[in-house]
C-alpha positions in Angstrom: 24.3 20.7 1.2 23.6 22.9 4.2 21.5 22.2 7.2 18.9 24.5 5.5 18.2 22.1 2.7 18.1 19.1 5.0 15.3 20.6 7.0 13.1 21.1 4.0 10.1 18.9 3.9 9.3 15.8 1.8 6.3 16.4 -0.5 3.9 13.6 -1.1 0.9 13.7 -3.5 -1.9 11.3 -4.4 -5.3 11.4 -6.1 -7.0 11.3 -2.7 -6.1 10.2 0.7 -4.9 6.7 -0.2 -1.3 8.1 -0.2 -1.6 8.7 3.5 -0.8 5.0 3.9 2.6 5.8 2.4 2.9 9.0 4.5 2.2 7.1 7.7 4.9 4.5 6.8 7.3 7.3 6.0 6.6 9.0 9.4 7.5 5.7 11.1 10.7 5.2 8.9 11.8 8.8 9.1 10.3 10.4 12.3 12.6 13.5 12.0 11.3 14.4 8.5 8.5 17.0 8.0 5.9 16.0 5.4 3.7 18.2 3.1 0.9 16.1 1.7 -1.4 17.0 -1.1 -4.5 14.9 -1.9 -6.2 15.8 -5.2 -9.6 14.9 -3.9 -11.3 17.1 -6.5 -10.2 14.8 -9.3 -10.2 11.4 -7.7 -9.9 8.6 -8.7 -7.0 9.0 -11.1 -7.3 5.4 -12.2 -10.0 6.1 -14.8 -8.6 9.5 -16.0 -6.5 10.0 -19.2 -2.8 10.2 -19.1 -2.9 13.8 -20.2 -5.4 14.8 -17.5 -3.2 13.2 -14.8 -0.1 14.9 -16.1 -1.9 18.3 -15.9 -2.9 17.7 -12.3 0.6 16.5 -11.4 2.3 19.6 -12.7 -0.1 21.9 -10.8 0.5 19.9 -7.6 4.2 20.1 -8.0 4.0 23.9 -8.3 2.5 23.9 -4.8 5.0 21.5 -3.4 7.9 23.5 -4.9 6.5 26.6 -3.3 6.7 24.8 0.0 10.4 24.1 -0.7 10.1 20.3 -0.7 13.5 18.7 -1.2 11.9 15.4 -2.4 8.6 14.9 -4.2 7.1 11.4 -3.9 4.3 10.6 -6.3 2.4 8.4 -3.9 -0.1 7.2 -6.4 0.4 4.3 -8.8 -1.7 5.8 -11.6 0.2 9.1 -11.4 3.5 7.3 -11.2 2.6 5.4 -14.3 1.3 8.5 -16.2 3.4 11.4 -15.0 6.7 10.4 -13.4 9.0 11.2 -16.4 7.2 14.4 -17.1 7.3 15.5 -13.4 11.0 14.8 -13.2 11.6 16.9 -16.2 9.3 19.7 -15.0 10.8 19.8 -11.5 14.4 19.7 -12.9 17.0 20.4 -10.2 14.6 22.1 -7.8 13.7 18.8 -6.0 14.3 15.1 -6.4 11.3 13.1 -7.6 10.5 9.5 -6.5 7.6 7.2 -7.5 5.9 4.2 -5.9 6.5 1.8 -8.7 10.3 1.5 -9.0 10.9 0.5 -5.3 8.3 -2.3 -5.6 9.8 -3.6 -8.9 13.2 -3.6 -7.3 11.9 -5.5 -4.2 10.2 -8.1 -6.5 13.5 -8.6 -8.3 15.4 -9.2 -5.1 12.8 -11.4 -3.5 11.0 -13.4 -6.3 13.3 -14.3 -9.2 11.8 -17.0 -11.4 8.4 -16.7 -9.6 4.8 -15.9 -10.7 3.6 -12.6 -9.1 0.1 -11.0 -9.2 -0.7 -7.3 -9.4 -4.0 -5.6 -8.6 -4.5 -1.9 -9.3 -6.6 0.7 -11.2 -7.3 0.5 -14.9 -4.7 3.2 -15.5 -2.0 1.3 -13.6 -2.8 -2.1 -15.1 -3.4 -1.0 -18.7 -0.3 1.2 -18.8 1.6 -2.1 -18.5 4.3 -0.1 -16.6 4.8 -2.9 -14.0 5.1 -5.6 -16.7 7.6 -3.6 -18.7 9.8 -2.8 -15.6 9.6 -6.4 -14.3 10.5 -7.8 -17.8 13.4 -5.4 -17.9 14.8 -7.1 -14.8 15.3 -10.2 -17.0 14.8 -12.5 -13.9 12.2 -14.8 -15.5 9.4 -13.3 -13.3 5.9 -13.9 -14.6 3.5 -11.0 -13.8 -0.3 -11.7 -13.8 -2.3 -8.5 -13.5 -5.9 -7.7 -13.0 -7.6 -4.3 -12.8 -9.7 -3.8 -9.7 -11.4 -0.4 -10.3 -14.0 -0.5 -7.6 -11.5 -1.0 -4.7 -10.1 2.6 -4.4 -13.5 4.3 -4.4 -14.9 1.7 -2.0 -12.0 2.4 0.4 -12.3 6.2 0.1 -15.9 5.8 1.0 -15.0 3.8 4.1 -16.1 0.4 3.0 -13.5 -2.0 4.3 -13.5 -4.8 6.9 -17.2 -5.4 6.2 -19.3 -7.8 4.1 -19.5 -5.4 1.1 -15.8 -5.1 0.7 -15.4 -8.9 1.4 -17.7 -9.7 -1.5 -16.0 -7.3 -3.9 -12.5 -8.4 -2.9 -13.4 -12.1 -3.3 -14.9 -11.5 -6.7 -11.7 -9.8 -7.9 -9.2 -12.2 -6.4 -10.9 -15.3 -7.7 -10.5 -14.1 -11.3 -8.7 -16.5 -13.6 -6.1 -13.7 -14.3 -4.7 -14.1 -10.8 -4.4 -17.9 -10.5 -1.2 -19.6 -9.5 0.6 -16.6 -8.0 3.1 -16.7 -5.1 2.9 -13.1 -4.2 0.5 -10.2 -4.8 1.5 -6.6 -5.4 -1.0 -4.2 -3.9 -0.6 -1.7 -6.8 -2.6 1.2 -5.3 -1.8 3.1 -2.1 -5.4 2.6 -0.9 -5.0 -1.1 -0.7 -3.0 -1.5 2.6 -6.3 -0.8 4.3 -7.7 -4.0 3.0 -4.4 -6.0 3.3 -5.8 -8.1 6.1 -8.9 -9.0 4.1 -6.8 -10.0 1.2 -4.5 -12.1 3.4 -7.5 -13.8 4.8 -8.7 -14.7 1.3 -5.3 -16.4 0.5 -5.0 -18.1 4.0 -1.3 -17.5 4.1 -0.5 -19.1 0.7 0.3 -15.9 -1.1 2.6 -13.1 0.2 0.6 -9.9 0.1 3.0 -7.0 -0.5 2.2 -3.7 1.2 3.9 -1.2 -1.1 3.7 1.6 1.5 6.3 -0.2 3.7 8.5 -1.0 0.7 8.3 2.6 -0.5 9.0 4.1 2.9 12.2 2.0 3.2 13.2 3.2 -0.2 12.7 6.9 0.7 14.7 6.4 3.9 17.6 4.9 2.0 17.4 7.6 -0.7 17.5 10.4 1.8 20.3 8.9 3.8 22.4 8.0 0.7 22.0 11.5 -0.6 22.9 13.2 2.7 19.5 14.9 2.7 18.3 13.7 6.1 17.0 16.2 8.7 18.6 15.9 12.1 15.3 16.7 13.9 11.7 17.4 13.1 11.2 21.1 12.5 7.6 22.3 12.4 4.5 20.2 11.9 3.3 18.1 8.9 0.9 19.9 6.5 -2.0 18.3 4.7 -3.8 19.8 1.8 -6.8 18.6 -0.3 -8.1 20.2 -3.5 -11.7 19.6 -2.5 -12.6 19.6 1.2 -15.4 17.3 2.5 -16.1 16.3 6.1 -15.9 12.6 5.2 -12.3 13.1 4.1 -11.3 14.5 7.5 -12.9 11.4 9.0 -11.2 9.0 6.6 -7.9 10.8 7.0 -7.8 9.8 10.7 -8.3 6.1 9.6 -5.6 6.3 6.9 -3.1 8.2 9.0 -4.0 6.6 12.4 -4.1 10.0 14.1 -5.8 13.4 14.0 -4.9 15.5 10.9 -5.9 19.0 10.1 -6.7 19.3 6.3 -6.3 22.6 4.5 -8.4 23.3 1.5 -6.2 24.3 -1.5 -8.1 24.4 -4.8 -5.8 23.7 -7.8 -7.8 25.8 -10.2 -9.2 29.1 -9.0 
């Protein structure tokens, strides 16, 4: 693999700007890698879309990321990872390596919590697909997974409601559900949720490990790139950020998610 390939960017896509929590973690873990981010803001949230719709969006987005010569494509959305990972891998073929945000978390759970009871919160698509349960069961480590769909959270966060009394009430209503009782750790099964991690931790008062998937995924991407000799020696060029539907509020929120100024380019998926 020549230097040329190593300098190609890492592509990241999500239903909105939630995946920027993962992008931010990857910038910290791999400061020499250039990112191309695509937020499909025209179609968010993916959590209540059909599998077929999410697959159609994912393929269109991959076309864009392949045109940008991404060496790795990370599906930074749990709903899209559940619905479209296998299809995207097949579609992209040998043109890029495809990663998702579910497998690294399942692997981490297996290493850290054998024999324990773990909770999962996420969108309806993620929870109802049962993808986490199937993968955790396949580990055969006697891990009990208790999951609960929390459909209001992603939209609430995209709208800027976190660290306030509204989000507090919604979070408490969800976490107090009988579905989630008796857990020792909680998977934040949506890339928006790191922004409310502190509020969730406050609810549990230190009695439950709250797992920030963005950190786990970033470590996984770093190991993957290093193990496959795909690492860039230095940052070449600047990160690019695209959204399928541009609104001013996204530019505002992007700063909050990414913790720095970001220039969003409008790139409609369907002309």
